[in-house]
C-alpha positions in Angstrom: -66.0 -27.4 -15.4 -68.8 -27.7 -18.0 -69.7 -24.6 -19.7 -66.9 -22.9 -19.3 -64.9 -21.9 -22.3 -61.4 -21.5 -23.5 -59.6 -18.8 -22.0 -56.2 -17.9 -24.3 -54.4 -14.6 -25.9 -54.2 -13.9 -29.2 -51.3 -12.2 -31.4 -51.2 -12.8 -35.3 -48.0 -12.5 -36.9 -48.8 -11.8 -40.8 -51.7 -14.6 -41.4 -51.2 -16.2 -39.1 -53.4 -16.2 -35.5 -51.2 -17.4 -32.7 -53.5 -18.2 -29.3 -52.2 -19.7 -26.1 -54.2 -21.5 -24.4 -54.0 -19.6 -20.4 -55.2 -23.2 -19.0 -58.0 -21.6 -17.2 -61.0 -23.8 -18.2 -62.0 -26.0 -21.2 -59.0 -26.5 -23.5 -59.0 -24.4 -27.1 -58.7 -28.5 -29.4 -61.5 -29.5 -26.9 -63.2 -26.3 -27.5 -62.5 -25.2 -30.5 -65.5 -24.9 -32.3 -66.0 -21.8 -30.4 -63.0 -20.8 -30.4 -63.0 -20.8 -34.3 -66.6 -18.5 -34.0 -65.3 -16.4 -31.3 -62.2 -15.7 -33.8 -64.5 -15.2 -37.3 -66.7 -12.6 -35.0 -63.0 -10.8 -34.2 -61.5 -10.9 -37.6 -64.1 -11.2 -40.3 -63.4 -13.7 -42.7 -60.4 -16.5 -42.1 -59.5 -17.6 -45.5 -57.0 -15.4 -45.7 -55.7 -16.6 -42.0 -53.8 -19.9 -41.3 -54.9 -20.1 -37.2 -52.0 -22.5 -34.8 -52.4 -22.5 -31.3 -50.0 -23.3 -28.6 -51.3 -26.1 -25.9 -51.2 -26.6 -22.5 -48.2 -28.8 -22.8 -46.4 -26.9 -24.9 -46.7 -28.0 -28.2 -47.6 -25.8 -30.9 -50.6 -27.7 -33.9 -52.9 -25.6 -36.1 -56.7 -25.0 -36.2 -58.0 -25.8 -39.9 -60.2 -23.4 -40.9 -62.9 -23.9 -44.1 -65.6 -21.6 -44.9 -65.2 -19.8 -41.2 -65.7 -22.9 -39.7 -63.9 -25.2 -37.7 -62.7 -28.4 -39.3 -60.3 -30.0 -37.6 -56.9 -30.2 -36.1 -53.7 -30.3 -37.9 -50.2 -31.3 -36.9 -47.6 -28.7 -36.6 -45.9 -30.6 -33.4 -43.3 -27.4 -33.3 -42.1 -25.8 -29.7 -41.3 -22.8 -30.5 -44.0 -20.0 -32.3 -41.7 -19.2 -34.5 -40.9 -22.0 -35.9 -44.7 -22.9 -36.0 -45.3 -19.3 -37.5 -42.1 -20.3 -40.3 -43.8 -23.7 -40.6 -47.2 -23.1 -41.8 -46.2 -19.8 -43.6 -43.9 -22.2 -46.0 -47.3 -23.9 -45.9 -48.9 -22.0 -47.5 -46.5 -20.3 -50.6 -46.0 -24.3 -50.9 -50.2 -24.0 -51.2 -50.1 -21.4 -53.5 -51.3 -21.3 -56.7 -47.6 -21.0 -59.1 -47.5 -18.5 -62.0 -47.3 -21.9 -64.6 -50.7 -23.3 -63.2 -53.5 -21.5 -65.0 -56.8 -21.1 -63.7 -60.0 -20.0 -65.2 -62.9 -18.1 -63.0 -66.2 -17.4 -64.1 
């Protein structure tokens, strides 16, 4: 139905926000811009979080977020929430700065 927003449950596990699409109106995939806006209002700055969702087919994937805005979809392609959380948590640790790397600010 036009104008109906995505309906979903929310659970936070560490730094991963997990959404489950309730399949009642617009899908999370099709309403991703508004879903991220809603999460930003609820949680504030999303830069410390990864956002994953289970679609109506039961597959977990990621809503990519940059500067608190939806940037696109990323494949996680897991069927269990635990596996999806573990996969994105592993990606976070692989993307984190390593002690041997040097960074300059300001």
